[in-house]
Residue frames as a rotation matrix with the C-alpha (Angstrom) as fourth column:
MET 1
0.575 0.818 0.013 -0.03
0.818 -0.575 -0.003 -0.04
0.005 0.012 -1.000 -0.02
LEU 2
0.541 -0.402 -0.738 2.92
0.116 -0.834 0.539 2.30
-0.833 -0.378 -0.405 0.50
ASP 3
-0.419 -0.714 0.561 4.44
0.658 0.187 0.729 1.57
-0.626 0.675 0.391 -2.90
GLU 4
0.043 0.468 -0.883 3.86
-0.152 -0.870 -0.469 4.74
-0.987 0.154 0.034 -4.84
THR 5
-0.258 -0.301 -0.918 5.12
-0.884 -0.311 0.350 3.51
-0.391 0.902 -0.186 -8.17
GLY 6
0.797 0.570 -0.199 4.33
-0.603 0.736 -0.309 -0.20
-0.030 0.366 0.930 -8.43
GLU 7
-0.046 -0.977 -0.206 7.99
-0.888 0.134 -0.440 -1.09
0.458 0.163 -0.874 -8.09
PHE 8
-0.807 -0.300 0.508 7.07
-0.570 0.621 -0.539 -3.73
-0.154 -0.724 -0.672 -5.37
ALA 9
0.037 0.983 -0.181 3.91
-0.999 0.035 -0.014 -5.14
-0.007 0.182 0.983 -7.02
ASP 10
0.263 -0.023 -0.965 5.38
-0.417 0.899 -0.135 -8.62
0.870 0.438 0.227 -7.49
ARG 11
-0.730 -0.584 0.355 6.35
-0.566 0.226 -0.792 -9.06
0.382 -0.780 -0.496 -3.80
GLN 12
-0.862 0.260 0.435 4.57
-0.259 0.511 -0.820 -11.93
-0.435 -0.820 -0.373 -2.06
GLN 13
-0.089 0.852 -0.517 2.03
-0.994 -0.047 0.094 -12.66
0.056 0.522 0.851 -4.75
PRO 14
0.045 0.295 0.954 0.30
-0.351 0.899 -0.261 -16.03
-0.935 -0.323 0.144 -4.63
GLU 15
-0.872 -0.473 0.126 0.53
-0.046 0.336 0.941 -18.35
-0.488 0.814 -0.315 -7.62
HIS 16
-0.514 0.725 0.458 -3.26
0.835 0.545 0.075 -18.51
-0.195 0.421 -0.886 -8.42
VAL 17
0.696 0.671 0.255 -4.18
0.701 -0.713 -0.035 -14.70
0.158 0.204 -0.966 -8.42
TRP 18
-0.479 -0.834 0.273 -2.56
0.764 -0.549 -0.339 -11.43
0.433 0.046 0.900 -8.67
PHE 19
0.375 0.597 -0.709 -3.37
0.893 -0.439 0.102 -8.78
-0.251 -0.671 -0.698 -6.04
LEU 20
-0.230 -0.384 0.894 -3.13
0.419 -0.868 -0.265 -5.05
0.878 0.314 0.361 -6.74
ALA 21
-0.587 -0.076 -0.806 -2.71
0.809 -0.098 -0.580 -2.96
-0.035 -0.992 0.120 -3.67
GLY 22
0.571 0.783 0.247 -5.03
0.733 -0.621 0.276 -0.39
0.369 0.023 -0.929 -2.45
THR 23
-0.369 -0.720 0.587 -3.92
0.342 -0.693 -0.635 2.88
0.864 -0.034 0.502 -0.88
TYR 24
-0.438 0.216 -0.873 -4.36
0.868 -0.151 -0.473 4.86
-0.233 -0.965 -0.121 2.36
GLY 25
0.563 0.737 -0.373 -6.13
0.554 -0.672 -0.492 7.61
-0.613 0.070 -0.787 0.28
GLY 26
0.148 -0.439 -0.886 -5.28
-0.414 -0.841 0.348 10.29
-0.898 0.315 -0.306 -2.22
ARG 27
0.829 0.067 -0.555 -3.75
-0.558 0.055 -0.828 10.02
-0.025 0.996 0.083 -5.72
VAL 28
0.019 -0.827 0.562 -1.43
-0.333 0.525 0.783 7.14
-0.943 -0.202 -0.265 -6.69
GLU 29
0.720 0.168 -0.673 -0.13
-0.693 0.212 -0.689 6.09
0.027 0.963 0.269 -10.13
ARG 30
0.108 -0.674 0.731 1.52
-0.505 0.596 0.624 2.79
-0.856 -0.437 -0.276 -10.49
ARG 31
0.299 -0.108 -0.948 3.15
-0.901 0.296 -0.318 0.59
0.315 0.949 -0.009 -13.23
CYS 32
-0.135 -0.395 0.909 3.51
-0.675 0.708 0.207 -3.08
-0.725 -0.585 -0.362 -13.03
SER 33
-0.612 -0.027 -0.790 3.75
-0.620 0.636 0.459 -6.37
0.490 0.771 -0.406 -14.98
VAL 34
0.151 0.655 0.740 1.12
-0.826 0.495 -0.270 -9.05
-0.543 -0.571 0.616 -14.47
PRO 35
-0.798 -0.464 0.385 1.89
-0.228 0.824 0.519 -12.58
-0.558 0.327 -0.763 -15.51
LEU 36
-0.440 0.620 -0.649 0.00
-0.780 0.093 0.618 -13.85
0.444 0.779 0.443 -18.48
GLY 37
-0.244 0.486 -0.839 -2.78
0.055 0.871 0.488 -16.20
0.968 0.073 -0.239 -17.47
ARG 38
-0.788 0.009 -0.615 -3.17
0.613 0.102 -0.784 -14.83
0.056 -0.995 -0.086 -13.80
PRO 39
0.281 0.934 0.222 -6.54
0.714 -0.358 0.601 -13.47
0.641 -0.010 -0.767 -12.75
ILE 40
-0.736 -0.587 0.336 -6.42
0.285 -0.720 -0.633 -10.07
0.613 -0.370 0.698 -10.95
PHE 41
0.339 0.833 -0.436 -8.11
0.797 -0.008 0.604 -8.91
0.500 -0.553 -0.667 -7.75
PHE 42
-0.742 -0.617 0.262 -8.08
0.466 -0.755 -0.460 -5.39
0.482 -0.219 0.848 -6.20
PRO 43
-0.150 0.698 -0.700 -9.85
0.887 -0.218 -0.407 -3.20
-0.437 -0.682 -0.586 -3.69
VAL 44
-0.087 0.195 0.977 -11.65
0.583 -0.785 0.209 -0.10
0.808 0.588 -0.045 -4.65
PHE 45
0.106 0.005 0.994 -12.40
-0.782 -0.618 0.086 0.72
0.615 -0.786 -0.062 -1.00
ASN 46
0.323 0.097 -0.941 -11.62
0.383 0.896 0.223 -1.45
0.865 -0.433 0.252 1.96
THR 47
0.190 -0.222 0.956 -11.24
-0.826 -0.562 0.034 -1.11
0.530 -0.797 -0.290 5.69
GLN 48
0.025 -0.153 -0.988 -10.07
0.429 0.894 -0.128 -3.38
0.903 -0.421 0.088 8.53
ARG 49
0.072 -0.018 0.997 -10.40
-0.740 -0.672 0.042 -2.98
0.669 -0.741 -0.062 12.31
PRO 50
-0.939 -0.340 0.057 -9.73
-0.281 0.660 -0.697 -4.92
0.200 -0.670 -0.715 15.50
ALA 51
0.020 0.913 -0.407 -12.51
-0.225 0.400 0.888 -7.31
0.974 0.073 0.214 16.34
LEU 52
-0.869 -0.493 0.045 -12.01
-0.153 0.181 -0.971 -7.11
0.471 -0.851 -0.233 20.05
PHE 53
-0.762 0.619 0.190 -15.61
-0.175 0.085 -0.981 -6.68
-0.623 -0.781 0.044 21.12
SER 54
0.455 0.890 -0.041 -17.54
-0.297 0.109 -0.949 -7.04
-0.840 0.443 0.314 17.98
THR 55
-0.444 -0.525 0.726 -17.04
0.513 0.516 0.686 -8.85
-0.735 0.677 0.040 14.57
ARG 56
0.740 0.637 0.215 -19.04
0.555 -0.398 -0.731 -6.16
-0.381 0.660 -0.648 12.69
PRO 57
-0.258 -0.840 0.476 -16.72
0.964 -0.257 0.070 -4.42
0.063 0.477 0.876 10.14
ALA 58
-0.200 0.059 -0.978 -16.27
0.197 -0.975 -0.099 -0.76
-0.960 -0.212 0.183 9.73
VAL 59
0.024 0.359 0.933 -18.31
0.969 0.220 -0.110 -0.07
-0.245 0.907 -0.342 6.68
MET 60
-0.810 -0.467 -0.355 -17.56
0.393 -0.881 0.262 3.14
-0.436 0.073 0.897 4.89
ASP 61
0.256 0.923 -0.288 -20.17
0.286 -0.357 -0.889 5.66
-0.923 0.145 -0.356 3.70
VAL 62
-0.512 -0.585 0.628 -19.55
0.675 0.178 0.716 5.41
-0.531 0.791 0.304 0.06
ALA 63
0.161 0.553 -0.818 -20.46
-0.199 -0.793 -0.576 8.45
-0.967 0.256 -0.018 -2.10
GLU 64
0.633 -0.029 -0.774 -18.72
-0.774 -0.021 -0.632 7.22
0.002 0.999 -0.036 -5.20
ALA 65
-0.114 -0.676 0.728 -16.91
-0.301 0.722 0.623 3.94
-0.947 -0.148 -0.286 -6.15
THR 66
0.918 0.285 -0.274 -15.89
-0.339 0.212 -0.916 3.07
-0.203 0.935 0.292 -9.71
ALA 67
-0.132 -0.927 0.352 -13.24
-0.083 0.364 0.928 1.02
-0.988 0.093 -0.125 -11.57
PHE 68
0.829 0.352 -0.435 -12.47
-0.424 -0.112 -0.899 1.11
-0.366 0.929 0.056 -15.26
LEU 69
-0.066 -0.845 0.530 -10.23
0.346 0.479 0.807 -1.03
-0.936 0.237 0.261 -17.47
ASN 70
-0.860 -0.359 0.363 -9.32
0.458 -0.226 0.860 0.82
-0.226 0.906 0.359 -20.65
GLY 71
-0.836 0.549 0.012 -12.46
-0.542 -0.828 0.140 2.93
0.087 0.111 0.990 -20.08
THR 72
-0.142 0.809 -0.570 -14.88
-0.108 0.560 0.821 0.00
0.984 0.178 0.008 -19.59
VAL 73
0.012 0.308 0.951 -16.70
-0.945 -0.308 0.112 0.03
0.328 -0.900 0.287 -16.41
LEU 74
-0.637 -0.337 -0.693 -15.93
-0.116 0.931 -0.347 -2.97
0.762 -0.141 -0.632 -14.15
PRO 75
0.484 0.871 -0.084 -18.41
0.003 0.094 0.996 -4.50
0.875 -0.482 0.043 -11.62
LEU 76
-0.554 -0.651 0.519 -17.74
-0.584 -0.141 -0.799 -4.09
0.594 -0.746 -0.302 -7.93
HIS 77
0.255 0.530 -0.809 -18.49
0.202 0.789 0.581 -6.47
0.946 -0.312 0.094 -5.07
GLU 78
0.242 -0.091 0.966 -19.03
-0.842 -0.514 0.163 -6.01
0.481 -0.853 -0.201 -1.48
TYR 79
0.121 -0.266 -0.956 -17.10
0.301 0.928 -0.219 -8.42
0.946 -0.261 0.193 0.75
THR 80
0.505 -0.066 0.861 -17.02
-0.808 -0.387 0.445 -8.80
0.304 -0.920 -0.248 4.53
SER 81
-0.429 -0.742 -0.516 -14.28
-0.418 0.669 -0.614 -11.10
0.801 -0.048 -0.597 6.03
PRO 82
0.733 0.341 -0.588 -14.71
0.360 0.539 0.762 -13.54
0.577 -0.770 0.272 8.69
PRO 83
0.810 -0.535 0.240 -12.50
-0.533 -0.500 0.682 -12.58
-0.245 -0.680 -0.691 11.75
PHE 84
0.710 -0.674 -0.202 -8.83
0.377 0.607 -0.700 -13.21
0.595 0.421 0.685 11.07
ARG 85
0.669 -0.547 -0.502 -5.57
0.478 -0.201 0.855 -12.76
-0.569 -0.812 0.127 12.87
MET 86
0.585 -0.680 0.443 -2.93
0.136 -0.456 -0.880 -10.16
0.800 0.575 -0.174 11.97
GLY 87
-0.552 -0.772 0.315 -0.12
-0.405 -0.082 -0.911 -10.74
0.729 -0.630 -0.267 14.48
LEU 88
-0.945 0.141 -0.295 -1.83
0.323 0.529 -0.785 -11.19
0.045 -0.837 -0.546 17.90
VAL 89
-0.670 0.682 -0.294 -4.83
-0.366 -0.648 -0.668 -9.13
-0.646 -0.339 0.684 17.09
ARG 90
-0.387 0.673 0.630 -8.13
0.780 0.603 -0.165 -10.57
-0.491 0.428 -0.759 15.81
ARG 91
-0.791 0.044 -0.610 -9.53
-0.269 -0.921 0.282 -8.29
-0.549 0.387 0.740 12.87
VAL 92
0.078 0.791 0.606 -12.38
0.681 0.402 -0.612 -7.99
-0.728 0.461 -0.507 10.54
ALA 93
-0.858 -0.457 -0.235 -12.46
0.100 -0.597 0.796 -6.41
-0.504 0.659 0.558 7.07
TRP 94
0.345 0.922 0.174 -14.97
0.464 -0.006 -0.886 -4.88
-0.816 0.386 -0.430 4.76
GLY 95
-0.543 -0.569 -0.618 -14.59
-0.138 -0.666 0.733 -3.54
-0.828 0.483 0.283 1.27
LEU 96
0.812 0.526 -0.252 -15.76
-0.282 -0.024 -0.959 -2.95
-0.510 0.850 0.129 -2.36
TRP 97
-0.342 -0.901 0.268 -13.59
-0.174 0.341 0.924 -5.16
-0.923 0.270 -0.273 -4.64
SER 98
0.732 0.410 -0.544 -13.36
-0.641 0.144 -0.754 -6.02
-0.231 0.901 0.368 -8.29
GLY 99
0.030 -0.696 0.718 -11.57
-0.074 0.714 0.696 -8.57
-0.997 -0.073 -0.030 -10.32
LEU 100
0.256 -0.042 -0.966 -10.39
-0.948 -0.206 -0.242 -9.42
-0.189 0.978 -0.092 -13.86
ALA 101
0.929 0.002 0.369 -10.20
0.094 0.966 -0.243 -12.64
-0.357 0.260 0.897 -15.73
PRO 102
-0.033 -0.996 0.081 -6.64
0.531 0.051 0.846 -13.25
-0.847 0.072 0.527 -16.97
LEU 103
0.578 0.198 -0.791 -5.81
-0.377 -0.795 -0.475 -10.56
-0.723 0.573 -0.385 -19.39
ALA 104
0.858 -0.288 0.425 -4.33
0.513 0.494 -0.702 -11.13
-0.008 0.820 0.572 -22.86
GLN 105
-0.268 -0.957 -0.107 -0.73
0.912 -0.288 0.293 -10.02
-0.311 -0.019 0.950 -23.65
GLY 106
0.087 0.165 0.982 -0.76
0.647 -0.759 0.070 -6.25
0.757 0.630 -0.173 -24.02
GLN 107
-0.942 -0.333 0.044 -1.02
0.237 -0.751 -0.617 -2.86
0.238 -0.571 0.786 -22.17
TYR 108
0.075 0.973 -0.217 -3.89
0.754 0.087 0.651 -1.81
0.653 -0.213 -0.727 -19.96
VAL 109
-0.746 -0.239 0.622 -4.98
-0.173 -0.831 -0.528 1.08
0.643 -0.502 0.578 -17.91
LEU 110
-0.134 0.676 -0.725 -6.91
0.857 0.447 0.258 0.40
0.498 -0.586 -0.639 -14.62
GLU 111
-0.638 0.017 0.770 -8.50
-0.230 -0.958 -0.170 3.48
0.735 -0.286 0.615 -13.09
ILE 112
-0.185 0.556 -0.811 -10.02
0.866 0.483 0.133 3.30
0.465 -0.677 -0.570 -9.57
LYS 113
-0.731 -0.032 0.682 -11.84
-0.136 -0.972 -0.191 6.21
0.669 -0.232 0.706 -8.11
ALA 114
0.072 0.724 -0.686 -13.87
0.783 0.385 0.489 6.20
0.618 -0.572 -0.539 -4.77
SER 115
-0.737 -0.224 0.638 -14.92
-0.208 -0.822 -0.530 8.80
0.643 -0.523 0.559 -2.16
THR 116
-0.491 0.598 -0.634 -16.88
0.866 0.417 -0.277 8.92
0.099 -0.684 -0.722 1.07
GLY 117
0.550 0.662 0.509 -19.45
0.569 -0.743 0.352 11.52
0.612 0.096 -0.785 2.22
ASP 118
0.910 -0.131 -0.394 -16.99
0.247 -0.592 0.767 12.84
-0.334 -0.795 -0.507 4.73
GLY 119
0.729 -0.602 -0.325 -14.02
-0.658 -0.747 -0.093 13.80
-0.187 0.282 -0.941 2.46
PHE 120
-0.154 -0.829 0.538 -11.85
-0.292 0.558 0.776 10.58
-0.944 -0.037 -0.328 2.22
TRP 121
0.804 0.407 -0.433 -10.99
-0.496 0.060 -0.866 9.69
-0.326 0.912 0.250 -1.44
VAL 122
-0.074 -0.844 0.531 -8.84
0.130 0.520 0.844 7.49
-0.989 0.131 0.071 -3.58
ASP 123
0.844 0.143 -0.518 -7.66
-0.471 -0.265 -0.841 8.00
-0.257 0.954 -0.156 -7.19
THR 124
0.030 -0.848 0.529 -5.51
-0.185 0.515 0.837 5.23
-0.982 -0.123 -0.142 -8.25
THR 125
0.718 0.156 -0.678 -4.21
-0.694 0.092 -0.714 4.50
-0.049 0.984 0.174 -11.84
TYR 126
0.091 -0.678 0.729 -2.43
-0.056 0.728 0.684 1.22
-0.994 -0.103 0.028 -12.67
HIS 127
0.277 -0.176 -0.945 -0.60
-0.961 -0.051 -0.272 0.98
0.000 0.983 -0.183 -15.96
LEU 128
0.376 -0.156 0.913 -0.54
-0.320 0.903 0.286 -2.81
-0.870 -0.400 0.290 -16.38
ASP 129
-0.077 -0.438 -0.896 1.71
-0.978 0.210 -0.018 -4.70
0.196 0.874 -0.444 -18.84
VAL 130
0.554 0.159 0.817 1.02
-0.332 0.942 0.042 -8.34
-0.763 -0.295 0.575 -19.53
PRO 131
-0.229 -0.818 -0.528 4.08
-0.903 -0.024 0.429 -9.73
-0.364 0.575 -0.733 -21.20
PRO 132
0.272 0.472 -0.838 3.95
-0.783 0.615 0.093 -12.98
0.560 0.631 0.537 -23.36
PHE 133
0.212 -0.198 -0.957 5.70
0.292 0.947 -0.131 -15.06
0.933 -0.252 0.258 -20.85
């Protein structure tokens, strides 16, 4: 999430899906290569919080949430996690996410824009390259 350029996008990726990182808000532009044949999963908005006294997630007041691949609108899906551990703390997450089937070789632009009613916003652009191998 702290990677401003996409330089570290390939770190700790599982073999079956390619995750694109979210942000802590604001404008970010990243460039990265995605392996051919790998589906992509990414957050548009997401939160997590300690589940010390409740397993209800912190749901954001979404005013706008969109994702586009080369100008085509992508569907968004709402997910709530079961409680999970991060270190010693039990947590719960909520978010609006989207995904892509494996992309053909080529260049793509993924644009993510979202905002809340209280002024928090994200504006992320990914320049994706899918090489032949």
